[in-house]
N, C-alpha and C positions, 0 to 999 in steps of 0.2 A: 504493499499499499504506500502511495506517495504521501509525503508529510511536508508541511510547511509551518514553520514557527515564526511569528512576527513579534519582534520585541520593539515595543513603543517606549523609548527611554524616557523614564520619569513621567509617565502618563498619569499615574495615580497622583491625587492632589488632595487638598483640603478645601472646604467651602470658602468662597471669596465674596466680599461685600459688592465687588464690581460686577459679579454675576448673579446678584439677588440671593446670595447664600448658597449657590450651587457650586459644585466643582466644575472645572472645564470639560470633564468627560461627561458630566450630567447636562451641562448647558449646551454642548455641541450637538447638532442633528447628526446622528450616526445610525441611518437605517439598516446598513449591512451588519454592523455589529449587533444591533438590536435584534435582527432577524436571527442571527446565530444564538443570541441569548434566549430567545423565545422557543427555538426548536432543537438546540444543541445542549451543550453543557456549560455551567458556570461554576465559579467558585473562587476561593482565596488560596494563595500560596505565599510562602515566605522565601524570597530568592536570596536573602542574605545569610551566609553561613554564620554559625555561632561564633562570637568573638571578633567578628569583622564589622566595620562601619558600612552602612548602606551606600552603594555606589555602583557604577557600571563595572569597575574592576572586580567587585566581589559578585555581583548578581549575574553578570553575562556568563562567566564560566559555569556557574551553577545551572542556569537555564540550559546551557548547551551540554549539560550531562557530565561534567568533570568536576573533581575536587581540586582545590587549590588553597594554600595558605596565603596570607596577606603578602603582597608583593608591590614593587614600585611600578606605577602605571606608566611613568614617563619612558621607561626602557621599552615597553610594549608599543607605546605610541611611536617612538623612534623606529622601531621595526616596522610599523605600519606605513611609515613614510620612506623607508629605505635609508635612514640615517644610522650610520655606524660610527659610534665614538671610538677613538683610538685607545690603545693601552694607556692607562693612567688617567682616563677621562670617564665621565658619567653624563648620562642624559637626564635633564629635569624638565618638567613642565614649567613654563614661565608665563604667568598671566600679567597682563598690563594692568596696573592699578594707579589710581590718583591718590596721593597721600597729602595730608595737611601741612607738613613741614619736614625738616631733615630726618633721615632715617636713624640718626643717633640720638634724637630728641625724645625723651620719655613721654612727651605730650603728643607726639605725632600719631594721627589716626588714619586708618584706611577709609577714604571718602567714597570711592566707587571703583567698580571693575569696568574695563573698557574692552568689550568683545564684539562691537559692531564694525561698520565700515571704517569709522574714525580710528578704532583700535587697530585694525589691519594696517592703515597708513602709518600709524605711529610705530608699529612693530617693524615695518620696513626701515623706518628712520633709525629705530634703535639698533637694528642689525648693522647698519652702516657705522653708527657711532662705536659699537663694540668691536668692530674690526681691528685686530692688532692688540687687544687687551688681555688675550688669553681666554676670553669668554666668547663663545660663538652663539649666535641666535639664528634659528631657522623659523621665520614667520609662517603661521598657518592661518586658517580661517576660523572665525568665531572665537578668537582669542586662544586658540590651541597652538601655541608657540613652543618650540623645543629649544632649550638652552643646554649647551655642552660645556662643561666646566671640568677642572681637576677634581679627582674622586674625593679630595679632602672636604669639598663643599658640602655643608649640610643642608638638607632640604627642609623647608618650612611647612607649617600647617597650610592646607588649602585655604585660599582667600575668601571663598564664597560666604562663610559664616562670620567674617571678621569686619564687615562694613560697620563703621561707627566706633570701632574699638581701637585702643592703643596698639600700635604694631612697631614699636621701636626695635631697631636692630642694634642696639647698644653692645659695646664690647668688641671683641675680636672676631665677629662673624665673618667667615671667608667671603669674599667678593663684595663686602659692604661698601668699600670705597668706590668700586666700579658702579654699583647700583646707585649710589648717592650722586656720582658725577652724572649719570644718566638722567637721574631726577632733575638736576639743575638744567641739563641740556634740553630735556622735553617740558620744562615749565611745570614741574610738580607731578609728572608721570614717570613711573619707573617699572621694573620687572619684579614679580613676586614668584621666586622659584619654589616648586613643591613637587610631589609625585616621585620622590626618590625612594629607594628601598631595595629589598631582596629581589632576585630574579623571579620571573614567572615559572613555576614548576608544577604543572598539572599532574594529577593522578587519574588514570582511567583514559578511556577513548570515547570521544563524542560520537553519537549516532548520527550527527549532522556532518556531511561531507562537503557542503558548499555553503557559502556565506555571501550575501549581498549587503554591502555597508559602505558608507563614505566616511565615517568618523575613524581617525587613525588608530585610536585605542582598539576599537572593535576589529578593524582589519588586521592589526597586529596580533590580537588574540587568535583570529581565525587562521592565520599563517602559522602560528606557533603551534596550533593543534592539527596542522597538516591539512586544513581545508583548502578548497578551491576558492579563491577570493578574486573575482574579476574586476576589472576596471570598467565602471559603468558610466558612460557619459551623463553628466548632469547630477550624479549622486555626490553632492558637495559635502555632506555631513553638516550642513548649516540649515537654517530655516527656509532657504531657497532651493532645497534639494528637489529633484524631479521624481515625484512619487510614481508617476506612470512608467518612467524608465526602470525603476526598481521592480515594479510589477512585471513588466515584460522580461527583465533579466532573470527574475525568479522562476517564472513559468518556463523559460528557455532552459534553465538548469535542471528542471524537473525531467527533461528528456534524458539526461545522463546521470541523475542522482535520485536516490529514493527519498532523501531527507535534506531540505534546504532551509536555512534560517535567513531572515531579512531583518535588518536593524534600521530604526529611524531615530536620528538624534534630535530632531526639531522640537518635540514637546518638552524635553529637558531644557534646551536653550531658552525657550520662551519663559519657562518657570523661573530659571535663574535670573532672567531679566525683570522678574516681578510683573509679568504682563499676562494675566489670566485671559484677557480678551484674545490676544495673539495665540495663546495655547489652545483655546477652544476652536479658533479658525483653523489651526493646524490640524487638530483632531478631526474636524469636519472634512478637511481636504484628504486626510489619511483614509477615511472611511470611503470616500468617493473614488479616489484615484488609485488606492492600493488594495484595501480590503475587498472592495466590490470586484475588481478584475480577478483577484486571487480566488475569491469564493466561487466565481463563475468558471474559472479555468482549471481548478483542481479536480473537478468531477467528483468521483467517489473517494478521493483522498481525504486526509486530515488537514485541517487548518486550525491552528491555535493562535490566539492573540493574547499577549500579556505584557508586562514591563519588568525591568530589572530592579526597580526601586521606585518609590514615589518622590516627587519633588514639589515643594510648596511654591505656588506662584504668589503667596502672601509674603513669606519670608525670603524666599529665593534659595532655601536650604533643602537638602535631601531629607526624606521622612523615613524613619525607622519603623517598619511594621509590615504587615502582609499587603499584597497588591492583587487586584482581580485578574482572573483569566477567563477566557471564553473559548469554547471549541465548537466546531461545526457538527460534531458527532455527538448524539444524544447519549446521556448515561442516567437520565432520571433527575438531574438537577437543574434543567432548564425550565422554561415557563415564564421567565421575566420579560415584561414588555420593553424594558430598556437595559442596556448594559452600562452601568456606572457603579461607583463604590457603594452607594447606599442601597442598591437593589440585591445585594448578595448576602446570604446569611448561612452559607455552608461552613463546616470546619475548615481551619487553616491547614493546608498541606505543605510538605516540602516539595522542592522540584522533583526528588527522587520517587515521590508518590505519584507523579503524573505519568501518563502513558507516554509522553514525549521523551521521558528519560529511559524508555525501554528500547534498547538497540534492537531486540528481536521484533518488537512491534513496528519499529521504523523500517 
């Protein structure tokens, strides 16, 4: 039986005042997902392994059916982009942030993250400035920049939950002087390195042998798991990604693979930007341009839609807890008229409890 797993990154959310107390998934018109909920199977699962923080680096390997301990996501993103640090170097994720003052000042706060078009332009400027400093920057889209530094550099906490908080880099933190000089050069904007850590060391074999994705982290994970990860024109890993191109590529891969996963980063990005209206619009487009074609094209195969974690469009932070899933094949848990967080009342499963984790079934 053919199998497709759709991972809508960060799709689960909490109610927003801007959506009259609804979540983006509840507010968005999603007739194809609703039809699956009415005639198929629905439920909750917890994609985050015990002891790990909610995020794509934890949830996606679990959904793909492999176990992994906590690891540094930057090295995986670098793999996804073909960036190979030399001996004595390491890759870090480098987010562009605006800070209120010098990095060594105890009162300096993180004002905002810059991950839109303006941030992309600043990243290119930063890369030119860092040339010759011993620190290299590889600009990406949606703020997903990779910084290559000496291995002695310590990675910091991810910046997303730090807005409005003190973020002083006082002391002898490596590269602080370079980042402070960059802050002066960019008028208050600098790079926030994070995502370092142990290498990705999966245990087990994924039942999925092909992956459609634009986000570098997810592409890197797929390659490290030995999956076929094609380059899909228009799959940007950003909010402008071409969903119909992803649907076409997924259905094409089903001709050669029994189990294909497809990942969509856009809901998570909208939530990090604290834009529930944009997130709801993205989910509506996902339903129309991706879920609809996949549901029609998979025939008698299995289609499952879920997410790797929730992301609050109110706070911009990841949510720790179960996420909803829906399948087109009935198991007695369907019957809901809508597919959203509040319409599901079944027990919480682990990814291994789901049929998508069964290599024989796939």
